C-alpha positions as CSV (number, residue, x, y, z in Angstrom):
1,X,0.0,0.0,0.0
2,X,2.1,2.9,-1.2
3,X,-0.9,5.3,-1.2
4,X,-1.1,5.0,2.5
5,X,-0.4,8.2,4.4
6,X,1.5,7.9,7.6
7,X,1.4,10.6,10.3
8,X,4.2,11.1,12.7
9,X,3.2,12.5,16.1
10,X,5.6,11.3,18.7
11,X,8.6,13.6,19.6
12,X,10.9,10.6,19.9
13,X,10.0,9.5,16.4
14,X,10.4,12.9,14.9
15,X,13.8,13.2,16.6
16,X,14.8,9.8,15.1
17,X,13.6,10.7,11.6
18,X,14.9,14.3,11.5
19,X,17.8,14.2,13.9
20,X,16.5,17.5,15.5
21,X,15.3,18.2,19.0
22,X,12.0,19.9,19.8
23,X,13.4,23.4,20.1
24,X,15.4,23.2,16.9
25,X,12.3,22.0,15.0
26,X,10.2,24.8,16.5
27,X,12.7,27.4,15.5
28,X,13.0,26.0,11.9
29,X,9.2,25.8,11.7
30,X,8.8,29.5,12.7
31,X,11.5,30.4,10.1
32,X,9.7,28.5,7.4
33,X,12.5,25.9,7.0
34,X,10.6,22.9,8.4
35,X,7.3,21.3,7.1
36,X,4.1,22.6,8.5
37,X,2.2,20.2,10.7
38,X,-1.1,18.6,10.0
39,X,-3.8,19.7,12.5
40,X,-5.5,16.5,13.4
41,X,-7.7,18.0,16.1
42,X,-7.7,21.2,18.2
43,X,-4.9,19.9,20.4
44,X,-3.2,17.3,18.2
45,X,-0.9,17.7,15.3
46,X,1.5,15.6,13.4
47,X,3.7,15.5,10.3
48,X,3.1,13.4,7.2
49,X,6.0,11.1,6.7
50,X,6.1,12.1,3.0
51,X,6.6,15.8,3.9
52,X,9.4,14.8,6.3
53,X,11.2,12.7,3.6
54,X,10.8,15.5,1.1
55,X,12.3,17.9,3.6
56,X,15.3,15.6,4.2
57,X,15.8,15.2,0.4
58,X,15.7,19.0,0.0
59,X,18.3,19.4,2.7
60,X,20.5,16.9,0.8
61,X,20.3,18.9,-2.4
62,X,21.1,22.2,-0.5
63,X,24.3,20.4,0.8
64,X,26.5,22.1,3.4
65,X,24.8,25.4,2.9
66,X,21.6,24.1,4.6
67,X,22.8,24.9,8.1
68,X,23.8,28.4,7.1
69,X,20.5,29.0,5.5
70,X,18.8,27.7,8.7
71,X,20.8,30.1,10.9
72,X,20.1,33.1,8.7
73,X,16.3,32.3,8.7
74,X,16.2,31.8,12.5
75,X,18.1,35.0,13.1
76,X,15.7,36.9,10.9
77,X,12.7,35.5,12.8
78,X,14.4,36.4,16.1
79,X,15.1,39.9,15.0
80,X,11.4,40.3,13.9
81,X,10.2,39.0,17.2
82,X,12.4,41.4,19.2
83,X,11.2,44.3,17.1
84,X,7.6,43.3,17.6
85,X,8.1,43.0,21.4
86,X,9.8,46.5,21.4
87,X,6.9,48.1,19.4
88,X,4.3,46.5,21.7
89,X,6.1,47.6,24.8
90,X,6.4,51.2,23.5
91,X,2.7,51.2,22.4
92,X,1.7,49.8,25.8
93,X,3.6,52.5,27.6
94,X,2.0,55.2,25.5
95,X,-1.5,53.7,26.0
96,X,-1.0,53.6,29.8
97,X,0.5,57.1,30.0
98,X,-1.6,59.8,31.6
99,X,-2.1,63.1,29.7
100,X,-1.3,65.1,32.8
101,X,1.7,64.6,35.1
102,X,0.8,62.7,38.3
103,X,1.7,64.6,41.4
104,X,2.8,62.7,44.4
105,X,1.0,63.4,47.6
106,X,3.1,65.0,50.3
107,X,3.3,63.0,53.5
108,X,1.7,64.8,56.3
109,X,3.8,65.6,59.4
110,X,3.1,63.5,62.4
């Protein structure tokens, strides 16, 4: 049965197939350098074995430059995330800022 689709869900099996740990796969997924998962239910997802095999074959054709391309893509995503956090922090500070300066109350003398 070659038409059969096999879904890989277990972390240990993904590690065995790809050679990558969970955090490395997550970083590559965010950078667009790892196959997207199949959403099997609201809380369950997996990867088709065919997409993982294709990803491995693509890495073989990229040769030694694959790791460098991964690093560049991951650094780009990290820079975008830092920029987004900075913008959100600035926007949050502006949103919470009062239009008038807040005066501190003077402590009354005992």
